[in-house]
C-alpha positions in Angstrom: -78.5 29.8 12.9 -75.0 31.2 14.4 -74.7 29.9 18.1 -73.0 31.5 20.7 -69.5 29.9 22.0 -70.1 29.3 25.8 -67.1 28.6 28.1 -67.4 25.3 30.0 -68.8 25.9 33.6 -65.6 24.0 35.4 -63.6 26.2 33.4 -65.0 29.7 33.8 -64.5 28.6 37.6 -61.3 27.8 37.1 -60.4 31.1 35.6 -62.3 33.6 38.3 -61.1 31.4 41.0 -57.2 31.8 39.3 -56.9 35.1 37.2 -53.4 35.4 37.7 -52.9 32.6 35.3 -54.7 34.6 32.6 -52.8 37.5 33.7 -49.1 36.2 33.6 -50.2 34.2 30.3 -48.9 36.8 27.1 -49.9 34.8 24.7 -53.7 34.0 26.1 -53.3 37.9 26.9 -52.2 38.8 23.6 -55.1 36.6 22.2 -58.1 38.1 24.2 -56.5 41.9 23.0 -56.6 40.7 19.0 -60.3 39.3 19.8 -61.3 42.6 21.5 -60.3 44.8 18.3 -62.1 42.5 16.2 -65.0 43.1 18.3 -64.4 46.4 18.1 -63.8 46.8 14.0 -61.3 48.2 12.2 -61.9 51.9 12.6 -61.2 51.8 16.0 -58.0 52.8 17.4 -57.8 50.7 20.5 -55.4 52.7 22.3 -54.7 50.3 25.1 -53.9 47.7 22.9 -51.2 49.9 21.3 -49.8 50.5 25.0 -49.7 46.7 25.7 -48.2 46.6 22.6 -45.4 48.9 23.8 -45.0 47.7 27.0 -44.8 43.9 25.9 -41.6 45.4 23.4 -40.2 47.2 26.8 -40.3 43.9 28.8 -39.2 42.1 26.1 -35.5 44.6 26.0 -35.6 44.5 29.6 -35.3 40.7 29.8 -32.7 40.7 26.8 -30.8 43.2 28.8 -31.3 41.4 32.1 -30.1 37.8 30.7 -27.0 39.7 29.0 -25.7 41.0 32.6 -26.6 37.9 34.3 -24.1 36.0 30.9 -20.9 39.0 31.7 -21.5 38.7 35.3 -20.6 34.8 35.1 -18.3 35.1 32.1 -16.6 37.8 35.0 -16.7 35.2 37.6 -15.6 32.6 35.8 -12.6 34.5 34.8 -12.1 35.6 38.1 -11.9 32.3 39.4 -9.4 31.2 36.1 -7.0 33.9 37.2 -7.3 32.9 40.9 -5.9 29.4 40.3 -3.3 30.5 37.7 -2.2 31.9 40.5 -2.4 29.6 43.1 -0.5 27.5 40.7 2.1 30.2 40.2 3.1 30.1 43.6 3.5 26.5 43.9 7.1 25.9 43.2 9.8 26.3 45.4 12.5 26.2 42.5 13.2 29.1 40.5 13.1 27.5 37.0 10.0 25.3 37.8 8.7 28.5 38.1 9.9 30.0 35.2 8.9 26.6 33.0 5.2 26.6 34.7 4.2 29.6 32.9 4.4 27.9 29.5 2.9 24.6 30.9 0.2 24.5 33.6 -0.2 28.2 34.2 -0.9 29.1 30.5 -3.5 26.0 30.4 -5.4 27.1 33.3 -5.3 30.7 31.6 -6.4 29.2 28.0 -4.2 30.7 26.3 -1.4 29.1 24.1 1.6 30.8 24.9 2.9 32.7 28.0 7.1 34.6 27.8 8.0 36.3 29.9 10.3 39.1 28.5 13.5 40.8 30.2 15.4 43.7 29.4 18.8 42.9 30.2 23.1 42.8 29.1 23.2 39.3 29.2 23.8 37.0 25.7 21.0 35.1 24.7 23.4 32.4 24.5 23.7 31.9 28.1 23.4 29.1 29.9 20.9 29.6 31.9 18.5 31.4 28.8 18.9 28.5 26.6 17.5 26.4 29.6 14.6 27.9 29.3 14.8 29.2 26.2 10.8 27.8 25.6 9.4 30.2 28.0 12.4 33.3 28.8 13.0 35.7 25.8 15.6 38.2 26.6 16.1 41.7 24.9 17.9 44.9 25.0 16.9 47.5 27.8 14.1 49.8 26.2 12.7 46.7 24.5 9.6 46.7 26.7 8.6 50.0 26.4 8.6 50.4 22.7 6.8 46.9 22.4 3.8 47.4 24.6 3.2 50.5 23.3 3.6 50.9 19.8 1.0 52.4 17.4 -0.5 53.3 20.6 -1.1 56.8 21.9 -2.0 58.6 25.6 -0.6 57.6 28.3 1.1 54.2 29.0 -0.8 51.5 30.5 0.5 48.4 32.8 -2.0 45.6 30.6 -2.4 45.9 26.8 -4.6 43.9 24.5 -4.8 44.1 21.1 -5.2 41.7 17.6 -2.1 40.6 15.3 -1.3 39.7 12.1 1.1 37.5 13.1 2.7 37.3 16.4 6.6 38.7 16.7 9.1 36.2 15.6 11.4 37.3 18.6 8.9 37.3 21.0 7.3 34.2 20.0 10.2 32.0 17.8 9.0 29.5 15.7 5.4 29.4 16.8 5.3 33.5 16.1 2.8 32.9 12.5 0.1 31.2 14.8 -0.5 34.1 17.6 -3.6 36.3 16.5 -4.2 37.8 19.5 -2.0 38.9 22.9 -2.0 40.7 26.0 1.2 42.4 27.1 1.4 42.6 31.0 4.5 45.3 32.1 6.5 44.5 34.8 7.8 46.2 37.4 10.7 44.3 39.5 11.8 47.5 41.6 14.6 50.1 42.2 17.8 49.7 40.8 16.2 46.8 37.9 15.5 46.6 34.4 11.4 46.3 33.9 9.8 43.1 32.4 7.6 41.5 30.5 4.5 38.6 30.3 3.1 38.0 26.8 0.0 35.7 26.6 -0.4 35.1 22.5 -3.3 33.2 21.7 -4.5 31.5 18.5 -7.5 33.0 18.7 -7.7 36.3 17.5 -11.2 37.1 19.6 -9.5 36.6 23.0 -7.8 39.4 23.5 -9.1 42.8 22.1 -8.9 46.5 23.0 -12.5 46.5 24.3 -12.0 43.8 26.7 -11.3 44.5 30.4 -7.5 44.5 32.0 -8.6 44.0 35.6 -8.2 40.7 36.1 -4.6 40.6 34.1 -3.3 43.5 36.0 -3.8 41.9 39.4 -1.7 38.5 38.0 0.6 41.0 36.6 0.6 42.4 39.9 1.1 39.2 41.8 4.2 37.7 39.3 6.1 41.2 39.7 5.9 40.7 43.5 7.0 36.5 43.2 9.5 37.8 40.8 11.0 40.7 43.6 11.6 37.3 46.0 13.3 35.5 43.3 15.5 38.2 42.7 16.4 38.9 46.0 
């Protein structure tokens, strides 16, 4: 003879006293619904159970979306702090050469990139003493170079910041390190009326560091600060 199972009195009292404990536990609720379906037999369609399954699937999707939004928010906040720290470091030097050298040193380290180069359009000889002293970070090019470099393989209006992946970086920008550069950010610079434009290039050995799908607001802010700092030095 089968003997029906009976819930213990103290457990029964606790459940009656705190029913939310059961309702908030997905595994327990799923077990109860499954037991209810078995008791009804296989020929009965339980619309309530189907609705619950759909609601659970929708809740799981909402939780995944929620986690993704939070992760993106933290990533954006971390990127903002990174750029702000780089800007503060960039504004520290009182000497122009130190200001430029820091781009390829502490500023690059803060931004988490492998190479930073300032590209200036000028008619000055590449062998000029000032250019040679800053050869690690400074590149001089012919007028018109920046527009052609930033906008190559692109259609549409000009952008201040362009992100892209590379097979190898160009040697005339990255020098001996060109073969290691797999992605870059190009920041177009305007130094004011009567001056030729320039460009900051941030290069990375990581091909996923920069890609066209990423946002450019923070790098646009960084470029704007650098422009203003350069205008003061140039004046």
